Structure formats: C-alpha cells, structure tokens
N, C-alpha and C positions, 0 to 999 in steps of 0.2 A: 554335816547337813542333817539337822534334827528338826523335823517338822518344817522344812523350808517352804515358804509361801512366796508366790510371785506377785508382788504388788504391796503397797503400804497398807491397804485396807481390804485385805482378802476376806470375804465372808466365809462363815462356817469353817474356821481354821482348826477345829478340834480334830483329833485323829479319827478317821472315818470307820475304823474296824477294831473296836476294843477287844474282841475275842482273840485276835491274833495280831497283837501290837508289835511293830518293829520300830527300831530307832530312826531309820532313814526313810523319808518319803518326801514327795514334792506335791504340793497342793496346786491344782490348776483352776481352782475357782477364781472368780473375778470377771473382768471384762473380756468378752468374746465378741467377734463379729456375728451378726444375726440377720436372717432374712426369712420370709414366708412365701410359700407358693411352690409349684412343681419345679420351676426353674431354679437352678443354683445361683441365687443372687444374694449378696450381702450388702444391705443398704442402711443398716443401723447397728447399734451395739446392744448387748444384753449383759446383765450381771448374773453369772452362773454361781450357785445352782438354783436360782429362783425361776419358776416357770414363767413364761411370757405373759400369762394372764394376770400375774401378781404385780402390784406396784413396786415391790422390792426389786424386781428384775430390771426396772427402768423402762419397760415396754408397756405393761399394763393394758393389754389389748386382748379382748375376748373373741374377736371375729377374724382370727388369723387364717382360717381354713384348716385343712387336714395335714399339711406338710410344713415343717420348719427346718431351717438349716443353721448350723453353728460352725465357726472356724476360729482357730487361734494358733499361734506359734509357740514353741518352747525349745529350750536347750536341754539336751539329755544329760542327766547326771552320770558320772562314771559308774559302770556296772557291767558284770559279765552277762547278766540277764536283766531285761527291763520290761516290766508289766504296766499296762495302762488299765486302770480300773474306772468303771462308770457305775456309780451307786444306784442309779435308776434313771431310765429314759422311757417316757410314756409316748407311744406304746410299742411301735416297731422301730428299731434303730439299725442304721448302717454306719460304720465308722471306717474312715480312711486315714492313714498316716503317710504323708509324703506321696499321695496319689495312689497308694495301694490299699485295697480293702483288707482290713485286719479283723473285723468282727461284724456279725449280724445277729441281732437278738430280738426276740418277741416276748413281751411281758413288761408292763409298766411299773411293777413293784419289786423287781428282783435285780440284784447287781450282776454285772458280767465283766469279764476280763479278757484282754488281748495281750499276747506276748509279742511285743514290738521290737525285740532285740535285733532282728535281721534288717528291719526297714529304718530304724532310727539312726540318726547321725549325731555328731557332737552338738552342732548348733543349727538353728534355722529349720527345725522340724515343724511341719504343719499338720494339725488335726482338723478333720472335717467330720461333722456328725449330721446325718439326716434322720429326722424323726417324723414318723407318720402316725397320726392319731385320729382316725376317722370317727367323728362324733356321731354320725348317723348309724354306725354299725353297733346295734344294741347287743350283739353277741359277745362283744369284748368285755371282759371283767372291768367294772368301773366303780364299784362301791356306790357312793352317793354322788358321783360326778354326773352332772346333767348333760344331756345330748344337745341342748340348745345353747346359744351364746349367753342367755340370761338365766340365772338360777331361779327356781321357785319351789314352793312347798318344802319338802324335806331335803331337796337336792341342793348341791353347791356348785360353784363354778368349776368347769373342767380344768384339768392339769395336762398340759401338752409339753413334750420334749424333756430336756434335762431338768431334774428336780432334786437330785442328790449330788454329793461331791464327786468331782472328777479328779483323779490323782495318779501319780506315777510311783512305782515301787521298784527301786533298784535292788537286785539280788545277786548273790554269788552263784556259781554254777550249780552247786548243791544247796538246797534250802528246804525248809519245812513247808509242805504244801497245805497241810490242814491239821487241825487240833480239835479233839472233842474231850470234854471232861465230864465224867458221870459220877456224882457224889453218892455215897452209900452212908447216909447219916446214922442209920441204926447201928452199923458196925464201926462207925468212926473211921471210914476209909474212903479213898477216891480212886477211880479207874481213869487212866489217861491214855488216849489213843492218838498216836502221832503218825501223820502221813509223810514218811520219808524213809530212806534207807541209810544204814550206817549206825555208828554208835551215838547214843544221845543220853542226856541226863535230864532229870526232872526234879525241880525243887518246889515244894509247897510251903508257903509262908503265911503266917497269921500275925497281923500287927507288926510286921517286919522281922519276926522270929521264925526261923525254919522249923517246921513241925513234921516234915516228911521229905524223903529223898530216895531217888532210884536212878540207876545207870545200867545201860545194856543196849543190845542191838534189836531187841524185839520191838514190834510196832505198838504193843499195848503193855501196860503195867498196872499193878494194883499197889497202892501205897497205904499202909496203916499209919494214921495220924497220931502224933504224940498228944495233941490237944484237940478235943472235939468241942467246937463252939457253934451252936446252931444260930441261924439268923432269925430275928424277930424285929418288929417295929421298935421295941424297947432296947434291943441289943443287936443292931444291924451289922453283925460280924460278916466280913468278906475275906475269903482266902485269895491269895494271888498264886498263880502257877507260872513258873518260868521254865521253858524248855530250851536246852542248848544242844545244837548239832555239832559234833566234834569232827575235825578234819581227819584225814587218813593217818596222820601222825599221832592222833589221840587227843 
C-alpha cells in the first residue's frame, strides 16, 4: 500500500507531508456526503479537499451559512496504530469516527491529527466532520477572506470547511513522531532532532550518494557532511535525510 487512493480520480493525490514522508498512507480525498446548516443533514456531495465556495468542489455556493457537515466511509488498513490527519479545516472543526468524537480543533490554517486506533474497525468505518466558520465574527484570523458572501475591493471569497487533504497513516506500535533538521552551512554540518525512543540511524544523501551517517539512541545528533553543496537558483542542491527506527533486536 504505497500512496493508496480511494477512487479513480482522487484529487490532490501527492503526499501531503513532505517533511516526514512515509511509504504507507491512504488518501481520503474525493467524493464525500455534504450538507449545510445547524442540523446534521447530508443532501448533496462534495469533492474534498476543495472548499464548498469553489467550483472545483462541485458545490460552488457562497451563501451556505456558518456550519457545514461532511461524511464518508472507509476501510481501515492493517496497522498497530492508525492516525487520521486533516490538513486544514476552516475554522472550528469537530470530528467523529464511528459515532465517537475523536478530535476538536480551532484554527483554519493548521493541520491536526486524531489517533483512531481504538475506534476504527477493519471495514465500514464512518467519518463525520462538522465545520463552523462564522463569517460575521471579525475577530477570527481570516487574511483577505471577506465576511460577506460577495468579495469586493482587496478581499476574496471566504473559505469554509475542509480545504486540505484528509488522510490515514498506518503505523507500528513504535514510530517516529517528529523530525527537525537544522543545517549549519558555514560548518558543512547538519543537526537532526528525532522525536522517538530507541536506537535510530540517520543517513544524509546528496544526488543519491551518502555524504553523512549517524547511529545511536540520543534524540539529537550532529553530522559532519563529506560534501557541502549550497543551494542557489543556479545550483538548486537539495539533501535528503532518511531516519530509520530500529526494533529492539537492532
């Protein structure tokens, strides 16, 4: 299962988190049931992750009100742990899986995650998302989104609900929770910080060739690079960093 997508024409099928890329993931973009209003009613469909105000969503409606609803089903991939990621939901979101609330989030521009291991079953799982985006509340960070149904002047049409990729991430019991890479170009070195316990190894490559390596149990390491190649528009050099978490057997 590598970049599995559900549906023949799944939009935005690129990996949604390039900083911490894993092989296995399930893309939940595509057709969802959809409704608008305070009551939980699904009377049409929408193409996620496009907001309902956009034509690409298949809805293309700007006067939906403050509350929208989403629903879809999915089969859970085999996993010891299963995470549900929502790239962005504008503005306040509540998420249920199989009738149980698994996440509540405020902020229309930031991703959030729910561990759904306990509530997910092999097949026939249901996700419901409620999004509230009160246009009249001018205290909400909105950038240039307009608080009326029609944009004018320097403002553009509001964005409500899901507008970034929704996806599943199957994981083993132990996994890497976070990764930060701090380059030190002057010294030709890189510092790597890994959020996990246990022995791990780090490999740094440039154009496919390994130029640095480290292994140990510490959460941070500093690697001196055999080749220093700075980035510029004329020479857009990019290093890749691969982190491996070893099992207890090594």
